[in-house]
Steps between C-alpha positions, in 0.01 A plus 500: 500500500239639739136404466190512713317171550148443619557207736149471639158658464358773721659841547820673393692317774491201264735685265865411552806659338729221379813440295450291187747391233502735203316314222650439157299517178431184302404477134252774409524676835614841618637596842353829622670714762184626669516866597147555625187300579148618574218373717143416402201406716544148361829477689317544831262219403792272417666580832178431689457160333177597323628481141472127464773246548846654546824303506724625780752649524397745226673813373200737472391788273395479138630844404859606455741669261874505447772443243621182334815373670554174308356325196458129438563321173232540237383844617443720196298806606707640788851624572690569820388817674151516347240634741212255543195425712368150557155395384241395758414184302822364344307271262222737389672653203217582261135432423218445748550356846488125559547266794845404373615857440409620850604187686829661606537853640803661660498515877198275545437128515828318445684762292747738663456870441706818480601581859858384449814668372523262203212327323494255209238553229432333168594752233134529392386566859642853498421828327719802432433781744409848369824700473358802684408299810723422797529142622269591789237629256539208260457256790143623549384400152474117469185446708320825589560698181435204271180413688366853451604499133336164436180611676456832322668453161532132412162395643323832552572662162492837674396794284540874543219661696399185685474504879725281714437437870814410690462345844780592739846647450725194503731396219248365249262790566758773442632331187139480385466874559814579301411268210139622485630857482709414192183399320295806591268330751309670780620356829320465835713380793362339817689520827434529873762778520441856381877545484536206261210630290675838472822326393310297238336816363845659478602201285209558263185352653190706423310429822526311826254334735583436865320170562522546877286811464287351221453128581259467207765634265339341194230769520768771480652330196163499325449864596845604371432325168172677437290202605667256260760319709865425426633340181780317682564408863835374628363268768774432755274464804358160418208383710494822700425727205383288206127540567540878500713488186218317322265786588755768410558369145303627203290272285749304292783602732822313574621384842859376524525258794851544635531485877361343813578767759145472636476122496422220256135397560201717416124476447401687184180587322540321169243734346747790538726317255232355276269797451784751460699282256813541709831354392716366782859398428726317740844660464801294607798717401585430133739355243852598400361630170259729691789614721699601195205699363465669839867592502477653152214717624695579819791626289271708279326661799812516719327304777648560845346255748386641833727376778402550863810376678828316436632261768857365505548126461560446870159655580288270283284402798420864565394539137253213540368645826452840337309345210270331748400839651358612163625852572707515183424706190666318213760225504729371774853412389782292645839615370772242431743747345 
């Protein structure tokens, strides 16, 4: 079978297309014929060697979907041909996070990911894909969609009429927009591109702020919320935007810490958190149980993930390079069909 391996750390030139033996399922395992995989910002960090210790060579990408091609002994919940997506954390099945549950993640550390034609998964490390989604669409869900769901619904307890600030227009941000819309939230999108803001408003955002034109964008958020501030902020910028997010949140507001696009180290005014009773949650994807709840909601609302571009398998390096430009609006897919 064909697979891409990360054989060093640095740029996309470290990715090599190789032939590997087709794996065979052992007890309790399923063999998935992967039809599509999707990229996340985390995959760039892994490639650059900034995700912690990585055992090389490594098959990258946490996110992929396909159909079951073979079943090992003892498997009870799947049959041949079922459409499935892998879970980001194979051992985080239910309940709160723990060091043991998040020790292993697909496509990072020492565990191979989904950028191969065939992938072995434990039967509990997969979920059934929504029947109305294509494999390309289902491949976007395991990391970005679940992160947004966990942030707004599982941790945020989002309610109708609340205001959600969404930073950027990448995968997590656009899923956050779509999910927030289901629950009747008011949505403010931040971007440096007027074109992307217009696209986000067409998807249901209520307002947009171009942070290149308004560097102190937190003041615009407060203005747009009648002086109160936002109820929820999907914070994907990290060190580059967190201080402004603290000032953009209402008293008692919720900030979901998700990304590190703007760096990892920041000096903050602790009084912004203390005196405004802010709640800050670190969001690291989610459990299989959360994923299943997300998929039930996705079926009910007929969720169609926003896909920017689909690259063929042989152009995986180009997909990585395109992700690095940050020009995309939505998800970037690699097709293995």
